[in-house]
C-alpha positions, 0 to 999 in steps of 0.5 A, a space after each residue: 499439523 504442528 511439529 517442533 524443529 530446532 535451529 542450533 544457530 538460534 538455540 531455541 525451538 521453532 514451530 513448523 506450522 503447516 497452514 491448512 485451508 479452512 475450506 476446499 472452495 475458492 476464497 470468498 471475500 470477507 465483509 469489510 471491517 467496521 468503519 470507525 472515525 479512527 479507521 477512516 482516518 487510517 493513521 500512519 504506521 509507527 516504526 519504533 527502534 529503541 522507542 523511535 518514531 520516524 516521520 516522513 515530511 514533504 516540504 513545498 513552496 506556494 506553487 507546490 514545488 518541492 523544497 530540497 534545501 531545508 536543514 535540521 535546524 529549520 524543523 521542530 516537532 511537538 507532541 500534542 497532549 491532553 487538554 491542549 498541552 504541547 510538548 516539544 521533542 528533540 530531533 534524533 535523526 534527519 535525512 533528506 530522501 531523494 527518490 530519484 537518487 536513493 533506491 533503498 527501501 524507504 518504507 519497510 515491506 513488513 508493515 511493521 512500525 513506522 510513521 510513513 509518508 502516505 504510502 509505499 509508492 509515494 515514499 519511493 517517488 517523492 522527495 521528502 525528509 525523514 525525521 525521527 524523535 524519541 517519544 516520552 512515556 505517554 507517547 509510548 502508550 498504546 493507542 493513537 498519538 498526535 504530533 505537529 511538525 513545524 518549520 521556521 522558514 517562511 512560505 513553506 508548506 509541510 505535509 505529513 501524517 499528524 498522528 501515529 498508532 502504538 499497539 496495545 500491550 494489555 488485553 482489551 476490556 472485552 475479548 473477541 469471540 472465536 468467530 470474531 477473532 477468526 474473521 479479523 484474521 482473515 480480513 487482515 490477510 485477504 483484505 486489511 486490518 481494522 487497526 494499523 499493524 504494530 507487530 514487525 515481521 521479518 521473513 526468509 524463504 527456506 529450501 525444502 527440496 519439494 515441488 509441492 511445498 514452500 516454507 518461510 521463517 517468519 520472525 516477530 522482531 525483538 522490538 515487537 515482543 511487547 506487542 505480543 504480550 511476551 515479557 519476563 513475567 509472561 512468557 506464553 506466546 499465543 499467535 494466530 497466523 493467516 495467509 491469503 494467496 493472490 495470482 499475478 493479476 491480484 485475484 484472491 485464490 485461497 486462505 490458510 490459517 494456523 496457530 502457535 501456542 507455547 510457553 517459552 523457557 527462560 533461555 528461549 525468552 532470552 534468545 527472543 529478546 535478541 533475535 525475535 520470535 521465529 516460526 517456520 511456516 509451511 504452505 502448499 505450493 499453488 500453481 497460480 500463486 504469485 504473492 502471499 500475504 502472511 498475518 500474525 495476530 496476537 490472541 491477547 492484545 489483538 495486535 497485527 503484523 503482516 508481510 507480503 511474500 513473492 512466490 514466483 520469480 521477478 521475471 515471471 511477474 514482469 508484465 507481458 509485452 503484448 496485451 492480452 485479449 481481455 486487455 485489448 477488449 477493455 482498451 477498445 471500450 475505453 478508446 470508444 468512450 473517449 472518441 464519443 466524448 470528443 465527438 459530442 464536445 464538438 457538437 454540444 455546448 453542454 456536456 450530456 450525461 452518458 450512461 455507462 455499462 455495468 462493471 467490472 471492466 478493467 482494473 485499478 491495479 493488482 496488489 502484485 508488482 508487475 514492472 514496468 508499472 504505475 504504483 498507486 497508494 489507496 486511501 479511504 476517504 471521509 464521506 462527502 469528499 468532493 475534491 482531491 485531498 493532500 494524500 501526504 496527510 493521509 494514511 494508505 490502506 494498501 498499494 496497487 500496480 498497473 501497467 496502464 490506467 485503463 478503467 472505462 466509465 462504468 457502474 461499479 456497484 456490486 463489483 467487490 471493490 479492489 481485491 486485496 485492498 478494499 471491498 468498498 466502491 465509493 469514497 476512495 482515493 488512489 495516488 499513482 506514481 510512475 517513471 516512463 521513458 521517451 524515445 522520440 522527443 516532441 509534443 505529446 498530447 494526453 487525454 484523461 477520462 474520469 469519474 470522479 476526479 483526477 489530475 495529470 502531472 508530468 515532471 511536476 508540471 500540471 498537464 490536465 486538471 479534472 478535480 472535483 466530481 465529474 460524471 465520466 467527463 474528459 479533458 486534454 492537455 499537451 506537454 513537450 518531452 525530451 528524450 529520456 526519463 520522466 516522472 508521472 503523477 496521477 492522483 485520483 478520487 472516487 467519490 459518491 456511488 455508483 460510477 467510476 472511471 479512469 482512462 489515460 490516453 496519449 498521442 505521440 508525435 507523428 501518430 494519427 490517433 490516441 492510444 492507451 498510455 501503457 508503460 510497456 511501451 514507455 517503460 524502462 529496460 528490465 533486468 531479466 535475471 530470474 530469482 525465485 522461491 527455492 525448492 
């Protein structure tokens, strides 16, 4: 059902779109989008405000320690053109961002326009420089664009994504069929889009007074009107909306879709240029729904915008203090695998291959935040990637949240991949970041079981190095920790099929055995104030 409502403050008609499920059956994961060289490299997203590109840059020394005292005068940005031409551009703004001090949202949740640092988790956990510039007319054209960031200070290594994407502003030579367009919309809502988002979306919950319905204003940013084919010469809006719901564990629940097709009046277009183009979306309230991903797709250009909506209270999303029976079962399997390897390593000089059970066992994480948690950016990797890449130079395809890294060594074939992120089971990278609190100072011992490769950093100090392709191997390390807050970084790579594994265990001072490292034990105190979607 589509009906029209009017909001006096905006002075323009709004569509109330009741999104309907296209099936009474539970959602089935769509096939992954086609893999192309462009989608494999997954360029950074573009944030354009008056044609401004914002690039996040990490600077390190030869020992990979962060450099925090660079000035704007020590940076240069160059646009790479056709035929090898390079055009220097002026820096419009410059800001050092210290994640330990700056708790603002350095990455927009809407998936709009921004050249972002790796992914949301990295940008919120890593000291970096936010540098913006104004592209010329060529850099504003639809498609992929290359840039180069330089520094004049010797001995400094820069990490950044060297390309960005601008959405198309014209129809492609071949328009997709209705079936292809529907599949692309569903994949973007429940999985991921084939191209980076280029439509900026803003969202605001609306009180309904009803227990079985939720409503949200979803507004296309004014800066994005060009990407939905709206202009003074063409005021017709044709947007398809898709939405996928997830439970608190990140499992897919249901897919909904609807459409808006209307001609704006001159007054409505003038309002949209200032305030953006809003629609009021209405969904059935789902009992187990914790998060909804809403996608808007322009029917003419194929451009995508997305935004994640939390459907329940922050308090309800917090992780349970006690492990569930399923979690305890997985923990038992993981610790038994570690104990077996510790026994074997003491008896044999060579490490025999141990055939793993079939998965899925455990989880790499959920798309739904559940603090306290590891935050992990997920990356598609080129085939034959045998070592951990520099994730800062790659574009994330999504983010995961997990209270522990507890994925036992297992055969991952036919498991469906990572819900809400990718159905792939090989050539993936996950870059985990976390903050944890130590109550009892002393020497902490850690174990890391991996298939294929991973490293453990605590307070920027490398504790365990298991890089490369490892078939369910384990390594140990220790570090002395003071009382208080500490940072943890675990980059992980899953290379060739078919096995996976990532288990992090800890032996605290005075303890007799290893336990799964769980942020519910090492997490910060939480604010139990409850905020939820209004009724």
